[in-house]
PyMOL Python script that loads the backbone (N, CA, C, O; Angstrom):
from pymol import cmd

cmd.read_pdbstr("""\
ATOM      1  N   MET A   1      30.586   8.206  -5.476  1.00  0.00           N
ATOM      2  CA  MET A   1      31.163   6.896  -5.608  1.00  0.00           C
ATOM      3  C   MET A   1      30.115   6.017  -6.281  1.00  0.00           C
ATOM      4  O   MET A   1      28.932   6.032  -5.939  1.00  0.00           O
ATOM      5  N   SER A   2      30.608   5.244  -7.264  1.00  0.00           N
ATOM      6  CA  SER A   2      29.743   4.362  -7.897  1.00  0.00           C
ATOM      7  C   SER A   2      29.558   3.093  -7.183  1.00  0.00           C
ATOM      8  O   SER A   2      30.343   2.753  -6.298  1.00  0.00           O
ATOM      9  N   ILE A   3      28.539   2.370  -7.538  1.00  0.00           N
ATOM     10  CA  ILE A   3      28.293   1.029  -6.953  1.00  0.00           C
ATOM     11  C   ILE A   3      29.645   0.086  -7.145  1.00  0.00           C
ATOM     12  O   ILE A   3      30.110  -0.599  -6.233  1.00  0.00           O
ATOM     13  N   ARG A   4      30.122   0.154  -8.301  1.00  0.00           N
ATOM     14  CA  ARG A   4      31.350  -0.623  -8.590  1.00  0.00           C
ATOM     15  C   ARG A   4      32.423  -0.319  -7.606  1.00  0.00           C
ATOM     16  O   ARG A   4      32.974  -1.220  -6.974  1.00  0.00           O
ATOM     17  N   GLU A   5      32.734   0.967  -7.464  1.00  0.00           N
ATOM     18  CA  GLU A   5      33.699   1.470  -6.543  1.00  0.00           C
ATOM     19  C   GLU A   5      33.547   1.041  -5.206  1.00  0.00           C
ATOM     20  O   GLU A   5      34.496   0.678  -4.511  1.00  0.00           O
ATOM     21  N   LEU A   6      32.203   1.079  -4.780  1.00  0.00           N
ATOM     22  CA  LEU A   6      31.875   0.666  -3.398  1.00  0.00           C
ATOM     23  C   LEU A   6      32.067  -0.812  -3.264  1.00  0.00           C
ATOM     24  O   LEU A   6      32.547  -1.284  -2.232  1.00  0.00           O
ATOM     25  N   GLU A   7      31.707  -1.554  -4.274  1.00  0.00           N
ATOM     26  CA  GLU A   7      31.872  -3.143  -4.200  1.00  0.00           C
ATOM     27  C   GLU A   7      33.366  -3.383  -4.071  1.00  0.00           C
ATOM     28  O   GLU A   7      33.773  -4.247  -3.294  1.00  0.00           O
ATOM     29  N   LEU A   8      34.211  -2.641  -4.811  1.00  0.00           N
ATOM     30  CA  LEU A   8      35.650  -2.938  -4.792  1.00  0.00           C
ATOM     31  C   LEU A   8      36.200  -2.552  -3.343  1.00  0.00           C
ATOM     32  O   LEU A   8      37.007  -3.293  -2.782  1.00  0.00           O
ATOM     33  N   GLU A   9      35.775  -1.459  -2.794  1.00  0.00           N
ATOM     34  CA  GLU A   9      36.234  -1.079  -1.393  1.00  0.00           C
ATOM     35  C   GLU A   9      35.785  -2.196  -0.434  1.00  0.00           C
ATOM     36  O   GLU A   9      36.568  -2.632   0.411  1.00  0.00           O
ATOM     37  N   VAL A  10      34.592  -2.639  -0.552  1.00  0.00           N
ATOM     38  CA  VAL A  10      34.152  -3.679   0.380  1.00  0.00           C
ATOM     39  C   VAL A  10      35.065  -4.959   0.248  1.00  0.00           C
ATOM     40  O   VAL A  10      35.373  -5.626   1.236  1.00  0.00           O
ATOM     41  N   THR A  11      35.441  -5.234  -0.911  1.00  0.00           N
ATOM     42  CA  THR A  11      36.362  -6.442  -1.040  1.00  0.00           C
ATOM     43  C   THR A  11      37.698  -6.250  -0.409  1.00  0.00           C
ATOM     44  O   THR A  11      38.351  -7.223  -0.032  1.00  0.00           O
ATOM     45  N   ARG A  12      38.124  -5.031  -0.284  1.00  0.00           N
ATOM     46  CA  ARG A  12      39.372  -4.761   0.383  1.00  0.00           C
ATOM     47  C   ARG A  12      39.374  -4.642   1.944  1.00  0.00           C
ATOM     48  O   ARG A  12      40.409  -4.441   2.579  1.00  0.00           O
ATOM     49  N   LEU A  13      38.168  -4.779   2.502  1.00  0.00           N
ATOM     50  CA  LEU A  13      38.066  -4.695   3.992  1.00  0.00           C
ATOM     51  C   LEU A  13      38.737  -5.933   4.721  1.00  0.00           C
ATOM     52  O   LEU A  13      38.732  -7.062   4.229  1.00  0.00           O
ATOM     53  N   SER A  14      39.273  -5.641   5.850  1.00  0.00           N
ATOM     54  CA  SER A  14      39.785  -6.822   6.634  1.00  0.00           C
ATOM     55  C   SER A  14      38.640  -7.564   7.166  1.00  0.00           C
ATOM     56  O   SER A  14      37.517  -7.060   7.155  1.00  0.00           O
ATOM     57  N   LYS A  15      38.855  -8.691   7.614  1.00  0.00           N
ATOM     58  CA  LYS A  15      37.752  -9.515   8.172  1.00  0.00           C
ATOM     59  C   LYS A  15      36.988  -8.906   9.284  1.00  0.00           C
ATOM     60  O   LYS A  15      35.760  -8.993   9.271  1.00  0.00           O
ATOM     61  N   PRO A  16      37.655  -8.248  10.322  1.00  0.00           N
ATOM     62  CA  PRO A  16      36.962  -7.613  11.341  1.00  0.00           C
ATOM     63  C   PRO A  16      36.180  -6.347  10.807  1.00  0.00           C
ATOM     64  O   PRO A  16      35.078  -6.085  11.288  1.00  0.00           O
ATOM     65  N   ASP A  17      36.705  -5.601   9.872  1.00  0.00           N
ATOM     66  CA  ASP A  17      36.089  -4.511   9.324  1.00  0.00           C
ATOM     67  C   ASP A  17      34.902  -4.937   8.463  1.00  0.00           C
ATOM     68  O   ASP A  17      33.888  -4.238   8.436  1.00  0.00           O
ATOM     69  N   LEU A  18      35.008  -6.113   7.731  1.00  0.00           N
ATOM     70  CA  LEU A  18      33.910  -6.604   6.933  1.00  0.00           C
ATOM     71  C   LEU A  18      32.727  -6.949   7.896  1.00  0.00           C
ATOM     72  O   LEU A  18      31.569  -6.601   7.663  1.00  0.00           O
ATOM     73  N   ALA A  19      33.121  -7.678   9.021  1.00  0.00           N
ATOM     74  CA  ALA A  19      32.028  -8.040   9.916  1.00  0.00           C
ATOM     75  C   ALA A  19      31.367  -6.838  10.574  1.00  0.00           C
ATOM     76  O   ALA A  19      30.154  -6.833  10.781  1.00  0.00           O
ATOM     77  N   ALA A  20      32.139  -5.841  10.897  1.00  0.00           N
ATOM     78  CA  ALA A  20      31.514  -4.603  11.492  1.00  0.00           C
ATOM     79  C   ALA A  20      30.621  -3.879  10.316  1.00  0.00           C
ATOM     80  O   ALA A  20      29.530  -3.401  10.627  1.00  0.00           O
ATOM     81  N   PHE A  21      31.037  -3.812   9.133  1.00  0.00           N
ATOM     82  CA  PHE A  21      30.353  -3.241   7.973  1.00  0.00           C
ATOM     83  C   PHE A  21      29.025  -4.096   7.871  1.00  0.00           C
ATOM     84  O   PHE A  21      27.909  -3.576   7.848  1.00  0.00           O
ATOM     85  N   SER A  22      29.242  -5.385   7.816  1.00  0.00           N
ATOM     86  CA  SER A  22      28.006  -6.239   7.612  1.00  0.00           C
ATOM     87  C   SER A  22      26.984  -6.037   8.648  1.00  0.00           C
ATOM     88  O   SER A  22      25.798  -6.004   8.320  1.00  0.00           O
ATOM     89  N   GLN A  23      27.355  -5.895   9.901  1.00  0.00           N
ATOM     90  CA  GLN A  23      26.415  -5.679  10.994  1.00  0.00           C
ATOM     91  C   GLN A  23      25.764  -4.301  10.837  1.00  0.00           C
ATOM     92  O   GLN A  23      24.560  -4.156  11.048  1.00  0.00           O
ATOM     93  N   TRP A  24      26.565  -3.282  10.464  1.00  0.00           N
ATOM     94  CA  TRP A  24      26.027  -1.941  10.249  1.00  0.00           C
ATOM     95  C   TRP A  24      24.990  -1.937   9.083  1.00  0.00           C
ATOM     96  O   TRP A  24      23.941  -1.297   9.154  1.00  0.00           O
ATOM     97  N   PHE A  25      25.349  -2.690   8.010  1.00  0.00           N
ATOM     98  CA  PHE A  25      24.462  -2.703   6.907  1.00  0.00           C
ATOM     99  C   PHE A  25      23.202  -3.401   7.066  1.00  0.00           C
ATOM    100  O   PHE A  25      22.188  -2.999   6.495  1.00  0.00           O
ATOM    101  N   GLU A  26      23.212  -4.505   7.869  1.00  0.00           N
ATOM    102  CA  GLU A  26      22.076  -5.228   8.208  1.00  0.00           C
ATOM    103  C   GLU A  26      21.120  -4.291   8.986  1.00  0.00           C
ATOM    104  O   GLU A  26      19.916  -4.226   8.737  1.00  0.00           O
ATOM    105  N   LYS A  27      21.700  -3.622   9.880  1.00  0.00           N
ATOM    106  CA  LYS A  27      20.831  -2.737  10.750  1.00  0.00           C
ATOM    107  C   LYS A  27      20.220  -1.589   9.894  1.00  0.00           C
ATOM    108  O   LYS A  27      19.047  -1.245  10.044  1.00  0.00           O
ATOM    109  N   TYR A  28      21.056  -1.008   8.990  1.00  0.00           N
ATOM    110  CA  TYR A  28      20.724   0.063   8.124  1.00  0.00           C
ATOM    111  C   TYR A  28      19.502  -0.447   7.215  1.00  0.00           C
ATOM    112  O   TYR A  28      18.447   0.181   7.124  1.00  0.00           O
ATOM    113  N   PHE A  29      19.746  -1.579   6.595  1.00  0.00           N
ATOM    114  CA  PHE A  29      18.698  -2.109   5.765  1.00  0.00           C
ATOM    115  C   PHE A  29      17.357  -2.404   6.548  1.00  0.00           C
ATOM    116  O   PHE A  29      16.260  -2.143   6.054  1.00  0.00           O
ATOM    117  N   ALA A  30      17.515  -2.965   7.800  1.00  0.00           N
ATOM    118  CA  ALA A  30      16.296  -3.282   8.505  1.00  0.00           C
ATOM    119  C   ALA A  30      15.553  -1.919   8.841  1.00  0.00           C
ATOM    120  O   ALA A  30      14.332  -1.799   8.736  1.00  0.00           O
ATOM    121  N   ASN A  31      16.358  -0.957   9.232  1.00  0.00           N
ATOM    122  CA  ASN A  31      15.721   0.327   9.538  1.00  0.00           C
ATOM    123  C   ASN A  31      15.081   1.003   8.374  1.00  0.00           C
ATOM    124  O   ASN A  31      14.066   1.686   8.508  1.00  0.00           O
ATOM    125  N   SER A  32      15.696   0.805   7.192  1.00  0.00           N
ATOM    126  CA  SER A  32      15.062   1.326   6.035  1.00  0.00           C
ATOM    127  C   SER A  32      13.741   0.612   5.710  1.00  0.00           C
ATOM    128  O   SER A  32      12.746   1.253   5.371  1.00  0.00           O
ATOM    129  N   TRP A  33      13.748  -0.704   5.817  1.00  0.00           N
ATOM    130  CA  TRP A  33      12.538  -1.535   5.632  1.00  0.00           C
ATOM    131  C   TRP A  33      11.507  -1.057   6.518  1.00  0.00           C
ATOM    132  O   TRP A  33      10.390  -0.791   6.075  1.00  0.00           O
ATOM    133  N   ASP A  34      11.838  -0.910   7.910  1.00  0.00           N
ATOM    134  CA  ASP A  34      10.827  -0.483   8.829  1.00  0.00           C
ATOM    135  C   ASP A  34      10.189   0.897   8.535  1.00  0.00           C
ATOM    136  O   ASP A  34       8.993   1.119   8.727  1.00  0.00           O
ATOM    137  N   LYS A  35      11.053   1.793   8.064  1.00  0.00           N
ATOM    138  CA  LYS A  35      10.513   3.113   7.685  1.00  0.00           C
ATOM    139  C   LYS A  35       9.562   3.059   6.486  1.00  0.00           C
ATOM    140  O   LYS A  35       8.586   3.802   6.379  1.00  0.00           O
ATOM    141  N   GLN A  36       9.940   2.061   5.527  1.00  0.00           N
ATOM    142  CA  GLN A  36       9.018   1.988   4.341  1.00  0.00           C
ATOM    143  C   GLN A  36       7.687   1.402   4.702  1.00  0.00           C
ATOM    144  O   GLN A  36       6.630   1.795   4.208  1.00  0.00           O
ATOM    145  N   ILE A  37       7.801   0.336   5.683  1.00  0.00           N
ATOM    146  CA  ILE A  37       6.430  -0.189   6.169  1.00  0.00           C
ATOM    147  C   ILE A  37       5.663   0.868   6.835  1.00  0.00           C
ATOM    148  O   ILE A  37       4.472   0.992   6.550  1.00  0.00           O
ATOM    149  N   GLU A  38       6.226   1.657   7.707  1.00  0.00           N
ATOM    150  CA  GLU A  38       5.587   2.744   8.395  1.00  0.00           C
ATOM    151  C   GLU A  38       4.976   3.668   7.462  1.00  0.00           C
ATOM    152  O   GLU A  38       3.823   4.051   7.660  1.00  0.00           O
ATOM    153  N   THR A  39       5.648   4.058   6.464  1.00  0.00           N
ATOM    154  CA  THR A  39       5.128   4.971   5.385  1.00  0.00           C
ATOM    155  C   THR A  39       3.933   4.452   4.700  1.00  0.00           C
ATOM    156  O   THR A  39       2.941   5.148   4.485  1.00  0.00           O
ATOM    157  N   ASP A  40       4.057   3.100   4.331  1.00  0.00           N
ATOM    158  CA  ASP A  40       3.047   2.443   3.588  1.00  0.00           C
ATOM    159  C   ASP A  40       1.744   2.297   4.530  1.00  0.00           C
ATOM    160  O   ASP A  40       0.616   2.498   4.078  1.00  0.00           O
ATOM    161  N   VAL A  41       1.956   1.966   5.744  1.00  0.00           N
ATOM    162  CA  VAL A  41       0.813   1.954   6.656  1.00  0.00           C
ATOM    163  C   VAL A  41       0.177   3.342   6.803  1.00  0.00           C
ATOM    164  O   VAL A  41      -1.046   3.481   6.808  1.00  0.00           O
ATOM    165  N   ALA A  42       1.004   4.333   6.920  1.00  0.00           N
ATOM    166  CA  ALA A  42       0.321   5.689   7.145  1.00  0.00           C
ATOM    167  C   ALA A  42      -0.319   6.132   5.883  1.00  0.00           C
ATOM    168  O   ALA A  42      -1.219   6.969   5.948  1.00  0.00           O
ATOM    169  N   ASN A  43       0.062   5.650   4.737  1.00  0.00           N
ATOM    170  CA  ASN A  43      -0.557   6.042   3.448  1.00  0.00           C
ATOM    171  C   ASN A  43      -1.678   5.157   3.006  1.00  0.00           C
ATOM    172  O   ASN A  43      -2.292   5.320   1.952  1.00  0.00           O
ATOM    173  N   GLY A  44      -1.924   4.145   3.937  1.00  0.00           N
ATOM    174  CA  GLY A  44      -3.085   3.251   3.698  1.00  0.00           C
ATOM    175  C   GLY A  44      -2.895   2.136   2.610  1.00  0.00           C
ATOM    176  O   GLY A  44      -3.845   1.499   2.155  1.00  0.00           O
ATOM    177  N   LYS A  45      -1.566   1.948   2.224  1.00  0.00           N
ATOM    178  CA  LYS A  45      -1.247   0.892   1.240  1.00  0.00           C
ATOM    179  C   LYS A  45      -1.427  -0.447   1.658  1.00  0.00           C
ATOM    180  O   LYS A  45      -1.484  -1.367   0.842  1.00  0.00           O
ATOM    181  N   LEU A  46      -1.533  -0.633   3.034  1.00  0.00           N
ATOM    182  CA  LEU A  46      -1.621  -2.030   3.487  1.00  0.00           C
ATOM    183  C   LEU A  46      -3.150  -2.355   4.037  1.00  0.00           C
ATOM    184  O   LEU A  46      -3.448  -3.456   4.499  1.00  0.00           O
ATOM    185  N   ASP A  47      -4.028  -1.309   3.931  1.00  0.00           N
ATOM    186  CA  ASP A  47      -5.397  -1.479   4.411  1.00  0.00           C
ATOM    187  C   ASP A  47      -6.108  -2.705   3.919  1.00  0.00           C
ATOM    188  O   ASP A  47      -6.797  -3.429   4.639  1.00  0.00           O
ATOM    189  N   HIS A  48      -5.876  -2.895   2.557  1.00  0.00           N
ATOM    190  CA  HIS A  48      -6.615  -3.958   2.033  1.00  0.00           C
ATOM    191  C   HIS A  48      -6.211  -5.329   2.650  1.00  0.00           C
ATOM    192  O   HIS A  48      -7.039  -6.223   2.823  1.00  0.00           O
ATOM    193  N   LEU A  49      -4.932  -5.444   2.963  1.00  0.00           N
ATOM    194  CA  LEU A  49      -4.415  -6.668   3.693  1.00  0.00           C
ATOM    195  C   LEU A  49      -5.056  -6.807   5.014  1.00  0.00           C
ATOM    196  O   LEU A  49      -5.471  -7.907   5.379  1.00  0.00           O
ATOM    197  N   ALA A  50      -5.167  -5.691   5.796  1.00  0.00           N
ATOM    198  CA  ALA A  50      -5.785  -5.903   7.057  1.00  0.00           C
ATOM    199  C   ALA A  50      -7.194  -6.217   6.954  1.00  0.00           C
ATOM    200  O   ALA A  50      -7.687  -7.006   7.760  1.00  0.00           O
ATOM    201  N   ARG A  51      -7.957  -5.633   5.964  1.00  0.00           N
ATOM    202  CA  ARG A  51      -9.332  -5.974   5.782  1.00  0.00           C
ATOM    203  C   ARG A  51      -9.433  -7.425   5.349  1.00  0.00           C
ATOM    204  O   ARG A  51     -10.374  -8.078   5.802  1.00  0.00           O
ATOM    205  N   GLN A  52      -8.590  -7.990   4.543  1.00  0.00           N
ATOM    206  CA  GLN A  52      -8.541  -9.385   4.174  1.00  0.00           C
ATOM    207  C   GLN A  52      -8.338 -10.281   5.320  1.00  0.00           C
ATOM    208  O   GLN A  52      -9.013 -11.301   5.458  1.00  0.00           O
ATOM    209  N   ALA A  53      -7.399  -9.914   6.163  1.00  0.00           N
ATOM    210  CA  ALA A  53      -7.082 -10.652   7.313  1.00  0.00           C
ATOM    211  C   ALA A  53      -8.401 -10.752   8.259  1.00  0.00           C
ATOM    212  O   ALA A  53      -8.794 -11.804   8.764  1.00  0.00           O
ATOM    213  N   ASP A  54      -9.001  -9.517   8.408  1.00  0.00           N
ATOM    214  CA  ASP A  54     -10.244  -9.494   9.318  1.00  0.00           C
ATOM    215  C   ASP A  54     -11.282 -10.471   8.649  1.00  0.00           C
ATOM    216  O   ASP A  54     -11.880 -11.292   9.344  1.00  0.00           O
ATOM    217  N   GLU A  55     -11.489 -10.374   7.281  1.00  0.00           N
ATOM    218  CA  GLU A  55     -12.380 -11.221   6.701  1.00  0.00           C
ATOM    219  C   GLU A  55     -12.127 -12.798   6.906  1.00  0.00           C
ATOM    220  O   GLU A  55     -13.029 -13.603   7.137  1.00  0.00           O
ATOM    221  N   HIS A  56     -10.884 -13.087   6.796  1.00  0.00           N
ATOM    222  CA  HIS A  56     -10.481 -14.560   7.074  1.00  0.00           C
ATOM    223  C   HIS A  56     -10.795 -14.951   8.524  1.00  0.00           C
ATOM    224  O   HIS A  56     -11.350 -16.017   8.788  1.00  0.00           O
ATOM    225  N   PHE A  57     -10.451 -14.116   9.398  1.00  0.00           N
ATOM    226  CA  PHE A  57     -10.644 -14.366  10.740  1.00  0.00           C
ATOM    227  C   PHE A  57     -12.185 -14.483  11.099  1.00  0.00           C
ATOM    228  O   PHE A  57     -12.589 -15.389  11.827  1.00  0.00           O
ATOM    229  N   GLU A  58     -12.952 -13.611  10.602  1.00  0.00           N
ATOM    230  CA  GLU A  58     -14.479 -13.651  10.825  1.00  0.00           C
ATOM    231  C   GLU A  58     -15.044 -14.850  10.131  1.00  0.00           C
ATOM    232  O   GLU A  58     -16.033 -15.395  10.621  1.00  0.00           O
ATOM    233  N   ALA A  59     -14.520 -15.293   9.069  1.00  0.00           N
ATOM    234  CA  ALA A  59     -15.020 -16.543   8.430  1.00  0.00           C
ATOM    235  C   ALA A  59     -14.436 -17.784   8.990  1.00  0.00           C
ATOM    236  O   ALA A  59     -14.735 -18.859   8.471  1.00  0.00           O
ATOM    237  N   GLY A  60     -13.653 -17.734   9.974  1.00  0.00           N
ATOM    238  CA  GLY A  60     -13.182 -18.923  10.668  1.00  0.00           C
ATOM    239  C   GLY A  60     -12.059 -19.579   9.876  1.00  0.00           C
ATOM    240  O   GLY A  60     -11.818 -20.774  10.050  1.00  0.00           O
ATOM    241  N   ARG A  61     -11.330 -18.808   8.972  1.00  0.00           N
ATOM    242  CA  ARG A  61     -10.308 -19.487   8.219  1.00  0.00           C
ATOM    243  C   ARG A  61      -8.955 -19.194   8.780  1.00  0.00           C
ATOM    244  O   ARG A  61      -7.980 -19.144   8.030  1.00  0.00           O
ATOM    245  N   CYS A  62      -8.850 -18.993  10.108  1.00  0.00           N
ATOM    246  CA  CYS A  62      -7.571 -18.843  10.816  1.00  0.00           C
ATOM    247  C   CYS A  62      -7.463 -19.945  11.826  1.00  0.00           C
ATOM    248  O   CYS A  62      -8.457 -20.489  12.307  1.00  0.00           O
ATOM    249  N   THR A  63      -6.225 -20.261  12.135  1.00  0.00           N
ATOM    250  CA  THR A  63      -5.958 -21.193  13.070  1.00  0.00           C
ATOM    251  C   THR A  63      -5.031 -20.633  14.216  1.00  0.00           C
ATOM    252  O   THR A  63      -4.230 -19.731  13.971  1.00  0.00           O
ATOM    253  N   SER A  64      -5.143 -21.125  15.333  1.00  0.00           N
ATOM    254  CA  SER A  64      -4.263 -20.612  16.521  1.00  0.00           C
ATOM    255  C   SER A  64      -2.954 -20.962  16.260  1.00  0.00           C
ATOM    256  O   SER A  64      -2.690 -21.935  15.553  1.00  0.00           O
ATOM    257  N   LEU A  65      -1.998 -20.170  16.828  1.00  0.00           N
ATOM    258  CA  LEU A  65      -0.582 -20.345  16.677  1.00  0.00           C
ATOM    259  C   LEU A  65      -0.118 -21.239  17.810  1.00  0.00           C
ATOM    260  O   LEU A  65       1.070 -21.545  17.909  1.00  0.00           O
TER     261      LEU A  65
END
""", "prot")
cmd.dss("prot")
cmd.show_as("cartoon", "prot")
cmd.util.cbc("prot")
cmd.orient("prot")
């Protein structure tokens, strides 16, 4: 199925089905994002950000929430 076909099918959904699809898609997208972050962390892609945060904290450039 192409994206265009999928878009067309979504426009044909009833309001209750569209709401259910929307909830499912939000959850799916959030889970995909979480998996990507976990992969990036495991591969060290975010290590430089953690080091930078530590440096800012040690230098007193952080404020309490």
